[in-house]
C-alpha angles and dihedrals in degrees: 000000000000118000091246092051092047091050090050091049093049091046093054090049092050090050094049095049093049090048092055090048092051095049093053092050100045095045085057091049093053096049097045102064131249098300099049091034092055092050096045088048089059098051113104092269094144101014095051095059092042090054092049091055091044089052090054088054104037140038124261093261089060089052094049091051090047092053087057091051089052093046090058094049097042098077088048085061088054089053089048092053095047092045090055092044092053093046093042092065089077109001134079125259095258093047092047097048092041093050094045091046094052089054089050090051094050093050094046088052093050091045089059089062093064126081098225129202126182099264092051092046092051093050090050088056094050093051100041098041090044091053092045090050092054092045094048098047097097093051102054100086107060113129117258115218117215110276123213111214115226127202093245091055088060093048091050096051095040091049095047094051095042090054091050091052090049091050098047096043092049100043096041090087089058108032101046132228100297096056092039089056091048092050089046089067097041101144095252095138093046091048095048091052091050092051096046100041103037093065091044108041103014134250102288093053092047089045087056090061091049091047092053088047095066097073089049089060089059089062090047090052088056089050092053091048088055093046090052091049098044109032095090096036099048101020128255103282099044089046090051091052090048093051091047091052091052091050093050094044093049092051091047092052091048089051095051092046091051093049089051091050093049091051090052 
């Protein structure tokens, strides 16, 4: 098999594996209510597989630098989610997503003008996610009607994430680790949930999922910090496993704490 044909074959396999992983996670998110749905949506559903495939193609230093790029963009995703949640209270799906995405684009462009290091990127996460958490607090508790999943929903989500994987894996050799890391956390999962739920259950209920997702992005930020610090020391795959464990543990602890708070 020629190198080009082999690359195309492996790329298709990577895209398919990621799509299946996303479908399982997002169906769970839809059926579990806003709180669990928001936490599931902020697990590394799309970023995790992207990073695994990047690790197979690049050295640990590349992965560490990519993690820093992701750490810069991740709080912008929190702003994107909250911007949508605020707009969706009164606006249509298109107006809400377009407005939020324009804010996302402006912030990503501005972030590219800064020479980031880990301390500055971490502080940026603390400030941005903390502000988003405060702004989204009144929006978290809208009731979520039962959602019936349709076959074209699955195709939409699988296709969106598969395309993202293909783009990042293919471009990573040309654009470098920082941009690859930023692309790896492009808000595909959040956007797919917005598109599917808004037309079914309305803006406020979908906004509740996005509002609950903000705190989960805090745990994801800690996972990215761990990945940046350990990729070179432990190797890419052990560092990725460690980062995944941190993300899952943070979201689980947040879920337990919220259940306790609700009981009180």
